[in-house]
C-alpha positions in Angstrom: -8.4 -118.2 162.1 -10.3 -119.3 165.3 -12.2 -116.6 167.0 -11.2 -116.5 170.7 -13.6 -115.9 173.6 -11.3 -113.4 175.2 -12.5 -109.7 175.3 -15.0 -108.3 177.6 -18.1 -106.4 176.3 -17.7 -103.0 174.7 -19.6 -100.3 176.5 -22.4 -98.7 174.4 -21.6 -101.1 171.5 -24.3 -101.8 168.9 -24.3 -105.4 167.6 -22.1 -108.3 168.4 -18.4 -108.1 167.8 -16.6 -110.6 169.9 -17.0 -114.4 170.4 -17.6 -113.8 174.2 -20.7 -111.5 173.2 -21.8 -114.0 170.7 -21.6 -116.9 173.2 -23.5 -114.9 175.9 -26.0 -114.0 173.3 -26.9 -117.5 172.4 -27.2 -118.4 176.0 -29.5 -115.4 176.5 -31.6 -116.5 173.5 -32.0 -119.9 174.9 -33.6 -118.7 178.1 -35.8 -116.2 176.4 -36.9 -118.2 173.3 -40.2 -119.2 174.9 -41.2 -115.5 175.8 -40.5 -115.8 179.4 -37.5 -115.0 181.5 -37.8 -116.6 185.0 -35.5 -115.9 187.9 -34.3 -119.4 187.8 -33.3 -119.2 184.2 -31.7 -115.7 184.8 -29.6 -117.3 187.7 -28.7 -120.3 185.5 -27.5 -118.0 182.8 -25.2 -116.2 185.2 -23.9 -119.4 186.5 -23.1 -120.7 183.1 -21.3 -117.7 182.2 -19.5 -116.7 185.4 -17.3 -119.7 185.5 -16.1 -119.4 181.9 -13.3 -117.3 180.6 -13.7 -114.2 180.0 -16.7 -113.8 182.2 -15.3 -115.0 185.3 -13.0 -111.9 185.2 -15.9 -109.5 184.9 -17.2 -107.7 188.0 -21.0 -107.5 188.6 -21.2 -104.1 186.8 -19.4 -105.3 183.7 -21.6 -108.4 183.6 -24.6 -106.4 184.0 -23.5 -104.2 181.3 -23.1 -107.1 179.0 -26.5 -108.6 179.8 -28.2 -105.2 179.3 -26.6 -104.8 175.9 -27.6 -108.3 174.8 -31.1 -107.7 176.2 -31.5 -104.5 174.2 -30.5 -106.3 171.0 -32.7 -109.2 171.8 -35.8 -106.8 172.4 -35.0 -104.9 169.2 -34.2 -107.7 166.9 -35.5 -110.9 168.4 -33.5 -114.0 169.1 -33.2 -115.2 165.5 -31.3 -112.1 164.6 -29.2 -112.3 167.6 -28.3 -116.0 166.8 -27.6 -114.9 163.2 -25.2 -112.2 164.5 -23.5 -114.5 166.9 -22.8 -117.7 164.7 -20.0 -116.2 162.5 -18.2 -115.0 165.5 -17.8 -118.5 167.1 -15.3 -121.3 166.2 -16.6 -124.8 165.5 -15.7 -125.8 169.1 -17.4 -122.7 170.5 -20.5 -123.5 168.5 -20.8 -127.0 170.1 -20.3 -125.6 173.6 -22.9 -122.9 172.9 -25.3 -125.4 171.9 -24.7 -127.6 174.9 -25.0 -124.5 177.1 -28.3 -123.6 175.3 -29.7 -127.1 176.0 -28.7 -127.0 179.6 -30.4 -123.6 180.0 -33.7 -124.6 178.4 -33.8 -127.2 181.1 -33.1 -124.7 183.9 -36.8 -124.4 184.9 -37.3 -128.1 184.4 -39.9 -127.5 181.8 -39.1 -127.9 178.0 -41.7 -126.0 175.9 -42.3 -126.5 172.1 -40.8 -123.1 171.6 -37.6 -124.3 173.3 -37.5 -127.5 171.2 -38.1 -125.4 168.0 -35.3 -122.9 169.2 -32.8 -125.7 169.8 -33.6 -127.3 166.5 -33.0 -124.0 164.6 -30.0 -123.1 166.7 -28.2 -126.3 165.8 -29.0 -125.7 162.0 -27.6 -122.2 162.3 -24.5 -123.4 164.1 -24.1 -126.1 161.5 -24.5 -129.0 164.0 -26.4 -132.0 162.8 -29.7 -133.1 164.3 -28.0 -136.4 165.5 -25.4 -134.4 167.4 -28.1 -132.3 168.9 -29.9 -135.4 170.0 -26.7 -136.7 171.7 -26.2 -133.5 173.5 -29.8 -133.3 174.6 -29.5 -136.9 175.9 -26.4 -136.2 178.0 -27.7 -133.0 179.4 -31.1 -134.7 180.1 -29.1 -137.3 182.1 -27.4 -134.6 184.2 -30.8 -133.1 185.0 -32.5 -136.2 185.8 -33.3 -136.6 189.5 -32.7 -140.4 189.7 -32.7 -140.5 193.4 -36.2 -139.0 193.8 -39.1 -141.4 194.3 
């Protein structure tokens, strides 16, 4: 059975229970894995989520509640535990998309740290995605971020 990204966050919930929460948790882990959360990264996270189902149907209060819930889990357990909770809730297809979004988000501030590199390597391992596939995803996302018209 393939888990669907279909349900909104559960108010007052402890832990992750839906694919939607798991997907958002991995995205949040990506922007906080280096110990910093910048305004640019927070904006990038919201943009990545807001155009996807079911997040696009959430109002600002519901989106805020989801992110607050995930931040609370992140603060109490750390990103490795958050990722471990998230992985089983995602289908293989959702895992690849989550990894691509994580790569995209680690480049949101245009600086790739060794912590972010380590995070992506560990994330791909937890998601069951090969190092070769990660390299391909990073290459494509890198092309999208390249400012090839700048001199």
